[in-house]
C-alpha angles and dihedrals in degrees: 000000000000092000091050090054090048090055090053091052090049090050091052092050096050117105094218122039139173132207137182140149140210137184124272136181120233118183089336095309128113112254137152140245118207127200121207112180153149130202087275106040145023128209116195121199122188110202137165091232141057092206125130090252089082099062089037089056094048095046095042132223098285124090112258132210119232129035144284122219112217144149117254096275108142094225089083097049099089096051116120097240141067117285125211114200117222114252092202088065090045090051092051090049090050091052089050089057089058093045090053093056108014094165096058112110091200092053092047092051093047094050092044091054099042105035095067091049092053090048091049090052091054093047095047092076090061099048120106096241133147115245090256092052093045097051093043091054092042093054091047092050092048092052091051093048092048091049092052096047091045097056116112110260134192100194110091094218091054091050091049090051092047089054089066089064099040094049097041106037089129089062100044112060111046088113087065095061100031117040091196087072113080120212092235138055097227093129091064093045091051089049091055096045096087089054092049088054091046090051091056094048102036102027090228132286130326096221144005087257089057089051091052091050092051091045093056098039094049093046095047 
């Protein structure tokens, strides 16, 4: 489809992008549907694999300016552009740390100090602030988050969670320097929601051709 290819080119040219994927059934087999979007468009790609070749194919071989908001799935790591990890996923992982050991005083204190900061980072994008106000608050939030995840910890689950931040700082703070980049990946999750509903009601597609038809019609 010529229009479908145009949408892919527009996605590549956008300064802020979102991506996510979910399972799909095709002729009774497990497959995947990927969403690549911006605030203005969505490109759906139905593929038999969840491998990194899929986003690499959509984004192309050339380095791209701008960023891509994603979860921490490794399929995105070799792309030639900046990644912004989703804070909603980080917040859920943080809450899982507390659920795993709800009686730990150290865990409770760590979650109580970090969870509001992650929520504040996600909310910042939606506040009616001037650029000066936004970037001042963003830098302040980053300093607080870095301070919390850098504190010495004894609990192994806290240390494992802190490692996410220390090993991926280059994928965590693009919202601080570019207010167009949100700290979450909610746009991609909203884009996939109609397909999640369709999966529950239709049980997927009967053939690869049916997948291709849905892929084009939903994107266009």
